[in-house]
Backbone bond lengths (Angstrom), bond angles and torsions (degrees), N, CA, C in turn:
res aa  C-N    CA-C-N  psi(-1)  N-CA   C-N-CA  omega(-1)  CA-C   N-CA-C  phi
1 M - - - 1.457 - - 1.521 109.51 -
2 I 1.287 117.18 135.94 1.452 122.46 179.26 1.521 108.43 -91.60
3 S 1.318 115.49 131.52 1.463 118.56 -178.73 1.525 109.51 -130.24
4 G 1.311 116.22 166.05 1.459 121.03 178.49 1.513 111.91 97.25
5 K 1.319 115.27 179.52 1.466 121.88 -179.14 1.521 109.06 -77.93
6 M 1.315 116.29 129.97 1.460 121.03 -179.57 1.518 109.77 -112.19
7 D 1.320 115.66 151.86 1.452 122.03 174.99 1.518 107.87 -142.72
8 A 1.302 117.52 155.18 1.459 122.11 -178.89 1.518 109.59 -132.99
9 K 1.326 114.98 149.82 1.463 122.43 175.06 1.512 106.61 -132.94
10 L 1.327 116.38 134.21 1.457 121.85 178.54 1.520 108.33 -117.76
11 V 1.337 115.87 122.21 1.459 121.78 179.33 1.519 107.68 -119.23
12 V 1.326 116.85 123.32 1.463 122.55 -179.69 1.520 108.21 -120.34
13 D 1.332 116.24 119.66 1.468 122.43 -178.69 1.526 111.37 50.94
14 G 1.345 115.93 41.69 1.460 121.09 176.06 1.518 114.81 83.45
15 K 1.330 117.84 -2.76 1.460 121.20 -178.40 1.528 109.47 -108.96
16 E 1.340 116.23 124.29 1.453 119.78 177.74 1.523 109.62 -73.43
17 M 1.328 115.34 128.36 1.453 121.61 -177.32 1.526 109.76 -93.28
18 E 1.311 115.86 139.75 1.457 120.05 175.68 1.520 108.72 -79.46
19 M 1.334 115.95 141.18 1.457 121.03 178.59 1.524 108.48 -132.52
20 N 1.323 116.11 139.77 1.458 118.52 175.19 1.535 108.59 -76.97
21 P 1.327 117.71 166.35 1.468 120.46 -176.64 1.531 113.90 -56.65
22 F 1.348 117.62 -37.11 1.465 119.81 179.18 1.523 111.37 -62.23
23 V 1.328 117.82 -47.58 1.470 122.12 -178.75 1.523 110.08 -65.53
24 R 1.328 117.13 -42.60 1.474 121.12 179.36 1.536 110.08 -60.11
25 K 1.340 117.04 -46.45 1.465 120.93 -179.89 1.528 110.52 -65.89
26 F 1.338 117.22 -40.10 1.460 121.66 178.80 1.530 110.73 -59.69
27 I 1.325 116.80 -47.62 1.469 121.09 179.76 1.529 110.43 -63.02
28 C 1.322 117.09 -46.98 1.470 120.71 179.82 1.524 111.31 -57.84
29 N 1.324 116.79 -50.27 1.464 120.55 -176.98 1.520 112.60 -67.23
30 T 1.327 117.08 -39.45 1.468 120.54 -178.87 1.526 111.11 -67.43
31 V 1.319 116.95 -51.01 1.469 120.68 -177.90 1.530 110.80 -66.83
32 S 1.326 117.60 -44.65 1.463 119.14 -178.97 1.530 110.60 -65.29
33 G 1.326 117.88 -34.14 1.460 120.47 175.90 1.515 112.29 -64.40
34 M 1.326 117.20 -42.77 1.462 120.93 178.30 1.527 110.63 -64.59
35 V 1.332 116.34 -45.29 1.463 120.51 -177.11 1.529 110.96 -67.40
36 S 1.328 117.20 -41.58 1.470 119.60 -177.58 1.528 111.83 -66.64
37 S 1.336 118.03 -19.06 1.464 120.22 178.23 1.527 112.38 -81.47
38 L 1.324 117.24 -9.51 1.467 120.54 179.62 1.529 110.28 -75.42
39 R 1.309 116.31 139.31 1.456 122.05 179.32 1.529 109.81 -63.58
40 G 1.325 116.66 133.89 1.459 121.79 176.07 1.520 114.51 89.15
41 I 1.307 118.46 -2.31 1.469 121.75 179.94 1.523 108.53 -99.94
42 T 1.332 116.23 122.19 1.462 120.78 177.44 1.513 109.52 -134.00
43 N 1.310 116.83 116.18 1.462 125.04 175.09 1.539 113.80 49.64
44 P 1.331 118.32 61.33 1.468 120.27 178.47 1.527 111.16 -66.13
45 K 1.314 116.12 145.34 1.462 121.84 -179.87 1.528 111.96 -91.56
46 N 1.322 117.26 -27.21 1.457 121.90 -176.11 1.529 108.67 -146.61
47 I 1.315 116.81 132.20 1.471 122.23 178.14 1.528 107.41 -124.69
48 V 1.313 116.78 127.35 1.465 121.87 179.17 1.520 107.95 -121.12
49 I 1.329 116.76 126.85 1.456 122.50 174.24 1.520 107.25 -121.00
50 E 1.306 116.44 128.55 1.460 120.88 178.34 1.519 107.85 -124.86
51 I 1.320 116.65 124.96 1.460 122.06 179.51 1.520 107.68 -118.27
52 K 1.323 116.50 125.97 1.461 121.08 179.98 1.518 108.98 -114.31
53 N 1.314 115.36 134.71 1.459 121.95 176.52 1.521 107.16 -118.02
54 E 1.317 115.67 106.63 1.465 119.55 -176.56 1.493 111.65 -109.18
């Protein structure tokens, strides 16, 4: 289970995107929920997802 204050940053093509509190919380909760369901993951401090479209 992930605990503590979470924050998210979204960078698209090198530009940091502004997010309102609802979107930031949605991203944090969705990604942390997916990651915490993975076997062997316990209370990660930092999660990085990189998606490339070539």
